[in-house]
N, C-alpha and C positions, 0 to 999 in steps of 0.2 A: 494306898490309893485304890479305889475300886474302879472297874471299867464296865461301862454299859455293854451288854452282850445281847444282841437280838438278831433274828433272821434278817436277811437282806431283801425281803420283799418290799414292794413299793406300791404306790397308788395306781389305780387303773387309769390308763389313758382314755381320754374322751374323744369321741368322733363327732364332729359337727355335721348334722344331717340336713341342714338347710337354714333358711331364715324365714322371712314372712312375705305375705302377698296382700296388698291392699289395692283394690280396683278403684279407679277414678273415672268419673263420667266424662271428664274433660278430654280424655284421649279419644273418645268416640263421639264427641258432641258434634253439633252442626255449626259450631262457631267458625267464622271465616278464617281461612289460612292467611298468614302474614304475606303482604305483598313485597316485602323487602327481606332479604336473607343476609345475615351477617356471617360471612364465611371467611376463614383464613386470617382472622384477626386475633390478637392476643391481648387486647386492651380490656382491662377489667371493667365490667359493666354491672352496676348494682342492681338489686332486685327492683328498685323503683324505676330505673332506666329501662330494664327489660319489660316491665309492665307498661310503661309509657310507649314503648315501641309498638306494642300490640295490646290494647286494653283487654282483649279476650284471653291473654296469657296470664296464668295464675301460678307463680312460683311455688305456692304452698301445695296446690294440687299436683304439680310436677314432682314435688318431694315425696308424695304418696303414690306416685305412679307404680304400676305393677312391676315388681321385681321377683326374683326366684322365690318360689313358695315351698312350703313343707311337703308338697306332693312330688317334689323332685323335678318339676317343670322349670328348666332354666332358660326358657326362651324370653328374651327381653321384650318389653313393649316398645317396638321400634318407633311408633308415632311419638311417644313421650320423649324418648331420647333425642329424636330428630328435632322436636320442637325446642328442647333445651339447647341443642346445638345451634339452631337457627337464631335463637334469641341471645345466644352467647351468655346464658344466665349463669354467671360465676357463683351465685349464691348456692348452687347445687354442688359445688366442689366439696365442701365438708361432708355432705350427704354421701357422695360417691366414695370419699375416702373411708367413711364408716363402713360402707358396704364391702369395700376391699378387705376389711378386717374379718368379715365372716363368710364371704362367698368362696366356694371351692374354686380352685385355679381355673378350671375349664369354663367358668361362668363370668370371668373377669374381663374378657377381651373387649366387649363393647363398651363397658364403663371405662376401661383404661384408655381406649382410643378417644373417648369423649373428654376424659380428663386431660389428655395431651392437647386436644384442640382448645379447651377452655383456659388452660394455664400456660401453654407453651413449653411445658416440662416434658422430658422423655424418660421419666422414672418408670421402670417396668411395673406391671400390675401385681407381681408377686413380691414386690418390695414395699409392703405396707408401712413398715416402720420408717422408711425413707420419705414416703408421702406425708406421714404424720409430722416428721421433723421439718419438712419443707413448709407444710401448712402452718405450723407453729410460728415460723418466721414471717409469714405473710397473712396472718389472720385478719388484719384490718382490711385487707383487700378482698377477702373471701368470707364475709359474714353470711351465715346460713339464713334461710327464710324465717319469717315469723312463725313461732310454734315449733321450732326445731327441738326444744326440750321435750315436748310431748312425743314427737316423732322418734326421738332417741330412746325414750322410755319404752315405746312400742317395740323397737328393734331389740333392746336389751332384754325385754320380757320374753321374747321368743327364744333367747339363749338360755334363760333360767327364770322360772316363775317367781323367784324371790327378789329379782331386781326391782319390780314395781314397789315393793315394800321399802326398798332403800331409796328409790328415786322419785317417789310420788310427788314430793314437794320441790324437786330440784329446780324447776323453772323459776321459783320465787326465792328459794333459800340457798342455792348453790353459791359457794364462794370461789369456785374454780370455773374455768372455761369448760363448758360441757363438750366442746369439740375435742378435749383432751381425755375424755372418759373412754376407756377401752376395756374390753373383756380380756382377762388373762388366760383364757383357754381352759380353765378348770372350774367345775361347779362348786358351790359352797360345800365345804366338808369333803371335797373330792380328793384331797390329800390328807389322810388321817395323821393326826399328830401322835407323838409318843406320850403315853400317860404313865407316869411312875415306872419307867423301864427297869427291869431287873439288872443287877450289877454283880460283878465277881471281883475278887482280889486281882490286882494288876499282875502278880506273878503267875496267875492262872490263865491269862489272856493270850493263849497260844495262837489265836487266830489273827492277832495283830502283827504287822510287819514292823521292822525297826524304824522305818521311815514313815510310819502311819501318822497322818495328821489327826490330832485330837483337840477338843476344846476342854481346857482344864479349869475347874472351879474349886475354890476353897471358901467355905463358909462355916464360921464357928468351930473351926478345928476339924471339919469333915472335908475330905478331898475326893474329887471324882473326875474321871476323864470320859468325854463323850466322843467316840470316833466319828470322824466326818463321814465315812462311807455308810455308817448306820443312820446318821441324822439326815443326810442328803435327800433320800427319797421322801422323808416326812416333813422336812423344813421347820418343824417346831417340836420342842420337847417341853412338857410340863412335868415337873419333878419336885421333890422336896430334898433339900440338902442342908445339913446343920440345923434342922428344925425350921427352916425357912422355905416357903413356896417359891419356886423359880420358874422362869420361862426362858428357854434358849431358842433363838430364831436363827435360821440359816437361809 
């Protein structure tokens, strides 16, 4: 049996430097302020109900309200957030959960507070996965505004420019709920796979411990062990064994 032997280097960690900013005229318009404020309630109100409450309120525009930009300015548009709060517009909940996915910790406080008010949940802002799990169980109550697919494409395109190629038709062709679409934190090809890694005889693999975990494969009489600690940083091995191309994923 041969053993794959490679340096233990791994892919470069990525740092998220921000998301996107889109200005909306609604935040600074001359439209009248609502005369009634919905405060302290946790009753789900649909997009249609929020609009009926104040015809000048547009959930789609609120979805595009100014959020942290690439220039590092993390000051929220207080008017937009307050308007969402006053209208108890729960259609913005999926939008806010998406933003928690990408915002730095110090920029999440205002959105988290508003999420607490809109949903009655007390999940911390740094527990994005918990928000996603909760939203998945209550998706029917918190459907996003019309055009959410386009908004999400814009968000994802700021994370990597290749996302639009993948998502450009998602609004019409997606077979999954786009609220479940999330960034894994790594750019395409950000974790290099192992391509035809070199191997040595097993009795020469002095770098392995007796309790080392390996993936063992046997194809057409050829045998090979792939040590977990070598595969782990790469997550994928493309190799040829016994004359057959193989792909090993971890």
